[in-house]
KEVO-155919 format. One line per field, with one value per residue (C-alpha): residue number from 1; x negated, z, y. Coordinates in steps of 0.1 Angstrom, whole numbers, plus 2048, in hexadecimal, padded with zeros to 3 digits. Layout:
<atoms>
nr [NUM  ...]
xx [X  ...]
zz [Z  ...]
yy [Y  ...]
</atoms>
This chain:
<atoms>
nr [1  2  3  4  5  6  7  8  9  10  11  12  13  14  15  16  17  18  19  20  21  22  23  24  25  26  27  28  29  30  31  32  33  34  35  36  37  38  39  40  41  42  43  44  45  46  47  48  49  50  51  52  53  54  55  56  57  58  59  60  61  62  63  64  65  66  67  68  69  70  71  72  73  74  75  76  77  78  79  80  81  82  83  84  85  86  87  88  89  90  91  92  93  94  95  96  97  98  99  100  101  102  103  104  105  106  107  108  109  110  111  112  113  114  115  116  117  118  119  120  121  122  123  124  125  126  127  128  129  130  131  132  133  134  135  136  137  138  139  140  141  142  143  144  145  146  147  148  149  150  151  152  153  154  155  156  157  158  159  160  161  162  163  164  165  166  167  168  169  170  171  172  173  174  175  176  177  178  179  180  181  182  183  184  185  186  187  188  189  190  191  192  193  194  195  196  197  198  199  200  201  202  203  204  205  206  207  208  209  210  211  212  213  214  215  216  217  218  219  220  221  222  223  224  225  226  227  228  229  230  231  232  233  234  235  236  237  238  239  240  241  242  243  244  245  246  247  248  249  250  251  252  253  254  255  256  257  258  259  260  261  262  263  264  265  266  267  268  269  270  271  272  273  274  275  276  277  278  279  280  281  282  283  284  285  286  287  288  289  290  291  292  293  294  295  296  297  298  299  300  301  302  303  304  305  306  307  308  309  310  311  312  313  314  315  316  317  318  319  320  321  322  323  324  325  326  327  328  329  330  331  332  333  334  335  336  337  338  339  340  341  342  343  344  345  346  347  348  349  350  351  352  353  354  355  356  357  358  359  360  361  362  363  364  365  366  367  368  369  370  371  372  373  374  375  376  377  378  379  380  381  382  383  384  385  386  387  388  389  390  391  392  393  394  395]
xx [7F3  818  829  848  838  81E  832  847  86A  862  84E  86E  881  865  865  88A  887  86A  881  890  874  86B  868  87E  87B  88F  8AA  8BE  8D2  8C2  8A6  892  870  868  844  846  824  817  7F5  7E1  7BD  7B6  7BB  7E0  7FB  820  823  839  85A  865  889  88D  8B2  8AA  897  8B1  89B  893  8B7  8C3  8AA  8B1  8D7  8D3  8BE  8D6  8EF  8D9  8BD  8CA  8D1  8B6  89D  87A  864  856  85C  84B  856  843  844  821  80A  827  839  85F  865  855  869  866  884  890  87E  865  87B  863  853  871  85A  864  851  83F  82B  80B  818  7FF  80D  800  805  7FE  7FA  7FA  7D6  7CF  7D0  7B3  79E  7A5  79C  77B  772  77A  766  748  74B  749  72A  71A  719  730  747  76A  760  745  748  74C  72B  719  721  727  710  71C  739  742  745  76C  76B  74E  767  777  770  777  793  7A3  7A1  7B0  7CD  7D5  7CB  7AD  7C2  7B9  7D1  7E8  7D6  7BF  7D2  7E1  7D8  7CA  7B5  791  783  761  758  742  75E  777  75F  757  77C  786  76A  775  79B  7A9  7B4  7D9  7D2  7B3  7A5  7B7  7D4  7F0  7F9  7FC  7FA  7DB  7D1  7B2  7A7  7A9  795  77A  77B  775  756  74B  750  737  71E  71F  71F  707  720  73C  75E  76F  751  74F  774  772  754  75D  784  793  77B  77E  7A4  7A6  7B4  7AC  7C4  7BD  7A7  7A2  78D  77B  796  798  7BD  7D0  7DA  7FD  803  7FD  81F  828  838  859  868  88B  897  888  86B  84B  82E  813  800  7EA  7CC  7DC  7D8  7B8  7A0  77A  768  767  78A  7A1  793  78D  7AE  7BC  79F  7A1  7C4  7D7  7D7  7CC  7DB  7E7  800  81A  805  7E7  7FB  805  7E1  7D8  7F3  7E6  7C3  7CF  7DE  7BC  797  78C  78A  78A  787  7A3  795  78E  7B1  7C0  7B1  7C6  7E7  7E2  7FC  7E5  7FA  820  829  843  863  878  86C  863  845  81F  801  7E6  7C9  7DA  7FB  81B  825  847  860  87D  896  87B  861  841  83E  822  82C  822  834  825  831  82E  848  84E  844  84D  848  844  830  83B  82E  83E  821  832  83A  827  845  83B  851  843  856  84B  85A  84B  86B  878  892  8A8  8C0  8E4  8DA  8C3  8AE  899  889  8AC  8B2  891  8A3  8BD  8A4  88A  8A0  8B6  898  887  8A6  8AB  887  885  8A7  8A2  87D]
zz [833  837  830  83B  85B  860  873  892  883  863  877  889  868  859  877  874  84F  855  866  845  82C  80B  7F1  7D3  7AE  79B  781  772  753  734  747  746  738  742  73B  72B  73A  75A  751  75B  75E  77C  773  77D  767  766  762  743  755  756  74C  73D  73B  745  765  781  799  77F  774  799  7A1  782  787  7AC  7A3  788  7A4  7BF  7AF  7AA  786  779  796  788  795  790  7A2  7A1  7B2  7B2  7C2  7C9  7AB  792  78C  78C  77C  778  76D  767  773  767  750  75C  762  74F  734  72E  72C  740  75C  756  768  761  76A  784  7A5  7C6  7DE  7FC  81D  80C  806  82A  820  809  823  83C  823  81C  841  843  823  832  851  83A  82B  84D  84B  869  881  889  8AE  8A7  8BA  8A2  8AF  89E  87C  881  894  8AD  8BD  8DD  8FF  8FF  8DE  8E3  8ED  8CA  8B6  891  89D  8AE  88F  87A  891  899  8BD  8BF  8CD  8B1  8A3  886  86F  870  856  834  81B  803  81B  80D  82A  824  834  84E  857  85A  871  887  888  893  8AE  8BB  8BC  8DE  8E1  8E3  8F8  904  8E9  8E8  8FE  8E4  8BF  8B1  88B  880  85D  86C  879  856  848  862  856  832  840  851  830  820  83C  83E  819  80D  7F2  7EF  7FB  7D9  7C9  7E4  7E0  7BA  7BB  7D8  7D8  7B8  79F  7AD  7AF  78A  792  777  781  7A6  7B5  7B9  79B  78E  778  754  755  738  747  738  74E  76F  77E  783  7A6  7AB  7CA  7D6  7BF  7A0  79D  790  7A9  791  793  7B1  79C  798  7BD  7CF  7CF  7D1  7B2  7BF  7CD  7E7  803  824  835  81B  812  81F  82D  80E  7EC  7D9  7B6  7A9  794  799  783  79A  7BA  7AC  7A5  7C8  7D6  7C1  7CE  7F2  7EA  7E4  7EB  7CF  7E6  809  816  82B  84D  842  833  853  865  850  85A  880  896  8AB  8BB  8BD  8A8  8C2  8BC  8BF  89D  8A7  890  896  885  876  862  849  84A  85F  869  872  86E  856  859  869  84E  855  840  83A  82F  82C  81F  811  805  806  800  7DD  7D8  7EC  7EB  7FD  7F9  80B  80B  81A  829  828  802  7F2  7E8  7DF  7DA  7D2  7C8  7C4  7B7  7AD  7B4  7D2  7DD  7C8  7DB  7D6  7BF  7CF  7ED  7E8  80B  819  803  80E  824  80A  7EE  800  80F  7F0  7D8  7F0  7F5  7D0  7CA  7E7  7DF  7BA  7B1]
yy [874  877  856  843  837  852  86C  864  868  855  83B  832  82F  81A  803  7FD  7F8  7E1  7C8  7BF  7C4  7B5  7CF  7D4  7D1  7EA  7E7  803  7F9  807  819  7F9  7F0  7CC  7C1  79F  796  7A4  796  778  785  76F  74B  74B  73D  741  767  769  767  78B  791  76D  765  740  74B  74C  760  77B  77D  77F  79A  7AF  7AD  7B6  7D5  7DF  7E4  7F2  807  82B  834  84B  846  840  824  802  7E1  7BF  79F  77E  75C  750  758  759  779  778  799  7BC  7DA  7FF  812  834  84D  866  885  89B  886  86F  851  832  823  803  7E8  7FB  81E  82C  838  846  828  83E  82B  80A  813  808  7E3  7E9  7FB  7DF  7C5  7D7  7D7  7B2  7AC  7BE  7A7  788  798  79C  7C2  7C9  7B8  7C4  7C4  7DD  7FE  81C  82A  80D  81B  840  859  872  85F  872  862  860  84D  835  81A  81A  7FB  7F4  7DD  7FB  80F  7F3  7EE  813  80E  826  842  85A  874  86C  885  8A4  8B9  8B8  89C  8B5  8CB  8CC  8B7  8A6  885  897  8AE  892  87F  89D  8A6  884  883  8A5  89D  893  86F  868  849  836  81F  7FE  809  80C  80D  831  833  847  850  860  83E  82F  84C  844  820  82C  83E  81D  80A  823  820  7FA  7F4  80F  818  832  826  822  812  7F7  7F0  7EE  7D7  7C0  7C0  7CD  7BE  79A  79E  7A8  7CA  7E4  800  806  821  846  851  832  820  82B  834  842  863  85F  841  854  85C  880  884  897  8A7  8A3  8BF  8AE  8C7  8B8  8B8  8AB  88A  883  88E  8B0  8B7  8C2  8A5  8A2  896  873  870  880  894  882  889  871  85A  837  83B  844  853  834  831  810  7FE  7E3  7CC  7D1  7CC  7AA  7A3  7AD  796  779  77F  77D  75B  74D  753  769  788  77A  757  747  751  774  778  76C  789  7A1  791  78B  79B  7AF  7CB  7D2  7F1  7FC  80F  7EF  7E4  7C1  7C4  7C3  7D3  7BD  7CC  7E4  7D1  7D0  7AD  7A0  783  785  769  754  75B  76E  78E  7A6  7C9  7ED  80C  82B  84D  873  88E  882  85D  83E  819  7F8  7D8  7B9  795  776  763  741  73E  75B  76F  793  7B1  7D4  7F3  817  837  858  86B  858  871  887  89E  893  876  85C  854  835  835  832  813  803  7EA  7E0  7DE  7CA  7B0  7AD  7A7  78F  77A  775  76C  753  743  73E  73E]
</atoms>
């Protein structure tokens, strides 16, 4: 899929922005709907701090975003320190419906989906159903000679040499067609030689998840990742969303493009140019729950979690960052950070986690750019660093 980081020009921009990441929480004067309780549902306490006047971190974040987040830009932002949320806000009204975004507004999180696919592969390794060192041919039939050297590790780290994509996100491509297309495509480089971002590789991983687990991709994630994490609003088609909470996306001219479910999808989720690499729907509330789960052992044990955040290969482009399993890794002011962006022509967002103290910042917008009014991807650097600094200094 097309994301900030999936095509060469944007990949360069994302790499530069990634040097200073930690995603934003939005604040926009009266266009604000702060949830007073992000939700416990996992044994964590200390989540009733949003917007409290006596909470210096919440106050600092909100004041900062009142200044920085563009007036009228819709979106949601959550910030946390460890398991405790600092603040969660909806920003700006839906341009069509007029309703304000909230912590449980459902967004397309785009390429941030890759962290879930990677976690599923690692989970399957803990269950003894595969190893990341496995050749692709151990799980999928018909691998041609030039691709028999590809391992799951190569796919996870974008070093398999596969193309970035095989077509449009919404092309009606079946799993079999995706696999055969990937096998027929010429390699950009020999397996393991260099990092080259590939959505196709993560769709192949989704197919591997199905083969190794014996379940369909989304069902395995729901059962083994999302359920244990307490996530009730993340998936393709399985969550029981209130349709009114799914964000309509808008182009740069303010024209509605519908919700993700209004675009061509198969009955069980997006077609396979998108499945596994993007298109997952989620909420700020659930992204906080996922962050909490990664702080402990509810989804993955310590050694398994460590695999996600190893710095396996440099991303290149002068970014000073590395790719792990579904995450970009770098240092910010000496602190290790795991981050990933995601977006399409309409929506954009970023998730970032400080690995030293558990600071989380996540922001997303369903109308990321409005011609002559706002450009949230261009503010990524300012938003992420500004929010993170205030959380870390005051929480």
